[in-house]
Structures are given as C-alpha cells and as structure tokens.
N, C-alpha and C positions, 0 to 999 in steps of 0.2 A: 376629564377627571385630574384633579390634583394629587400627585403621589404623597406629598408631604403633609401629613395630618392624620387625623383619627376622626372615623365617624362612629358614634354610638348610636345603635338602634335599638329603640324602645317598642316593642309590641304592646298595645294597651286595648283593654276593653273595660269600661268604666272605672277608670283610675284618676278621676277629675281630682281627688283630695291628695293624691300623692304625686302627680306628674310635674307640677311646677317646682315643688320642692327637690324633687330628683334632678331635674334639668338643672336646676342652678346649682346643684352640689356638683354636678359633673362639670359644668363650665366653670365653678371655681377651684377644682382640684386638678384636672387634667392639664398636663403640660403643654405647651406649643398650640398650633391650630388645631381646633375642635369644633364638630357640629354634633347637633342632637337630633336625630332623625325619629320622629315618633310616627308608627303607623298605626292608627286607630281604625278599629272595626265598627264604624259609625255608633259610636258608644250612646246609650240613651241618656248617660249622665253629661253628655257633652263634653267629654275629654278633649276633644279635636278643639272645640270653642276655646278652652281653657289654654291650650297651647298656643293658638293664634294670639290671644289676648295678652301674651306675655311680650310680645313686640319686639323679640330679640332675633336679629337676621341669622343668629348661629343656631336658633331653634326653628325647626320646621315640622310640619305635620303633613302625613299623607292619610287622607280620610278615604277609607275604601267602603264603598256601598254595595259593590257587585261580588265581593269575596269576603271571606271570613275564615279565621283560623291562625293559631299560633306559628306554625311552620312556614306558611306562605307569608304571614305579614313580616317575619323577620327576613326572609329572602327577598321581599319587595323592599324593604329598607336597604339591605346589602347592596341590591342591584341600583338603587337610585342614590347611594351614598356618593359623596364628593371625593373622598380621600382613600388613599391606597390600604389603609389599615382599618378593619371594622371591629367593633366590640358589640356584643349584645347581651342584654341582662332582663330580668324581671323589672317591672315599673312599680312594684309595690312598696319599695324601700327596705325589702328583705335583705338585699346586696348592696354593700357599701360601695359606693362610686369611688370613694377615695382609695380603694385597692386596684383601680383601672391602671394608674401609673405602674404598679408592680406587674400586672398582666403585659403591659407594653414593654416594661423592661425584659420580661420573658422571651420576647420575640427576637432579642438581639442574638440569641444562640439557637433558638427554638421556632418550629414552624406555627405552632399553636400554644397558647396559654390558656390555662382554665382556672377560674376561682373554684377552690375544692373545700367542702365542707369536712371531709374526712381525712386529709393528710394531717400530718403533725401541724398543731397550732390552729386547725381549724374547728369549727363545731357548728351543729344544727341544733338551733333551739325551736324552730318551727312554729306553726300556728297551733298544734295539739300534738300530745304524744303519740297519738294513733299515726298522725301525718309523719312524725318523725322516724316512727318504727319502720312505717310502710317503705318510705324513701330509702333508709339505710338498708332494709332487707333487699330490695330490689337491687341496690347498688352493689351488694355483696353477691348476689346470684349472677349478675350480668358480669362482673368481674371474674367469677369462678367459670362461667358457661364460655365466656369469650376470651378469657386468658390473656387480658390486656393489663398492662401494669400502670393503671389508673384507678384511683380510690373512687372517683366522682364522676362516672359516666353519664349520668343524667344531670349535671350540674346546669346547663342553661345560662352559664356566666363565663363567656368565651371571648378570646381576642385572637385574630388571625388576619392574614393578608386577604384582602378581598378577592385577588384573583383566585386563591386556593379556594375560597369558600365557593365561588361561581363555579369552579372546575367541578369540584365534588358534588354540589347539590345537596339539598335535603331529601331526605325521604319519610314519610310518616306525617300525621297531622298534629300530634301533640309532644309530649316530652320524649317519647321514643326515638325522635328525630336526632337527639344529641347523641346518645349511645351509637346510633347507627352511624352518624357522621365521624365521631371519634373513633370507631373500631375501623372502618374503612382508611381513614386518614393514617392510622397507626400500621395498618396491612400494608399501606402503599410506601411506607418508609418515612412518613413525615413524624418529626419528633414532638413530644406533647410535654409541656411542663406544668406542674400544678402549684397553685398560689393559695396558701390558706386562707380562709377567711370565716367569719362568724356570721351564719345565717339567722336572722332575727324575724319573729313574728311580726306580721302586718299589723298596724295599729288601726289604720283607716280603710274602709271598703271591704269587699268580701272575698275570700280566698277561692281561687279557682282550681286549686290542686284538691286531691281526693283527701278528705279529712275523715272519713269513716270507712269501716270494712267494705260496705257496697261498693263505694267509690273506688276502693283499692282493687277490688276485683273487675270492676268494670274497666278501669284504665290499665291495671296490671297485664290484662290479657294482652294489649297492644305491644306493651314492654316484652313480654315472654315470647310473644310472636316474632317479634324483632330479633331477639336473641338467638332463637332457634334457626330463624332464616339465615342470619349471619353465620352461625356456627356450622350449619350443616350445608350451606349453599357453597358451590365451587365459585360462584361470581363475587360473593360477598356483599 
C-alpha cells in the first residue's frame, strides 16, 4: 500500500446516473495522488458496469455478489484501498466532492475530519422536509445522549487515516455505524474536526434514506439502540 495519496470510497447501489459524474469531480478536484474505489452491491441498474466503462485506471470497482450492506461496503473499500488516507461519502451527489480537500487539510492537526451539515456554514437541504427533520432530530438526540462535541454524528462524509479506521472497525449495518465510530474514536482520545458543507437533494435515482415517518421509526430504532448501548455500556 502506498502511504502518500487519498482513496475515496463510494458505496453504491443503483447509482448509475450519478457515479460517473461524481468520480470525475473527485478526480478533478482532489489534489495529489487519488483513487476512487467504488464498492457496488451488484446493482440491477449495472452501476458497476458504468464504472468499468469509464476506462480510467484511477477509478476501480469492486462488484459484490455475495454480500450486501452500506457498512460492509465502506469497510471493504477501506481495506482494499491503496493509500494511507481514506475518505468515504454518499454516491448520490448530495455531498460536494470539492470539499474533500478541506477534509484532508483538517487531518493536518486532527485524526478525523467530517463533513458537517449542522456546524456553522453548513446546511441540510435534504430530499424532503421530513427527511431533514428526522436527520436533524436524530443528530440532536445523539449529541445529547452521548455528550460528544460533534454536531453531525451521522454524517457519512468522513476522512481519516486508513490504519485508524481498520483498528476501530465499524459496528452496525446502516447509518448508525457512523455515530458509533465517531463516539468510540472520541472516547479513545482521537480528535475530530468538522468541515461545514451544504447537503443538496439528489436529482437522479431513488433515495435510500428514510423519507417518511414509517421509515424514520424503522431505521430510527437502530440509531436509538446504538446510542443507548454506547451510553450505558462500559465497553463503549
């Protein structure tokens, strides 16, 4: 593994209409050596094929046919990344890849840098008002329960050293992995810096986040469980 460079991990499922634009924007904006690692869960829309057809050696795809899920997809990309610094983000163009350089700058004096919708200068425009409200509510509850000085614990837009991510690992199978990861990192003494960004609605494709109250309660239970486990477990 080469230490000098950045690997950007993109977990995908049915993101054919977004993935090529996102990959190009990453390559155009990130300074220095960079690779894009797309981890696709055998998308019916052939996202993995669209990536291969780009024909750029800096963009590679891992097509998973035997395992599915957001958390394991991100970790697979981290493990197979070539460089010593890893970034992961959503592949729906809601997160601006042009902010990656700011995240990387944050690693100069901190262990983890996250994109934040809720720190000063950030904003969550979301897919729907319901989605924005639910995400914001979960974030406020998580911060209060866990007492961590981070405004966006379920961000999903993160930069860190590969070694740190592999040592801590991920727990959970959806977005709750992020608050768990950041909480444990904070408790172990790792420093976290937030970089504000504006989260925009996806234009193409179908949202995979909860956009209604039913989805909120279904997925919100996992977040609540993770918060309580972390708060009241001696192990963290």
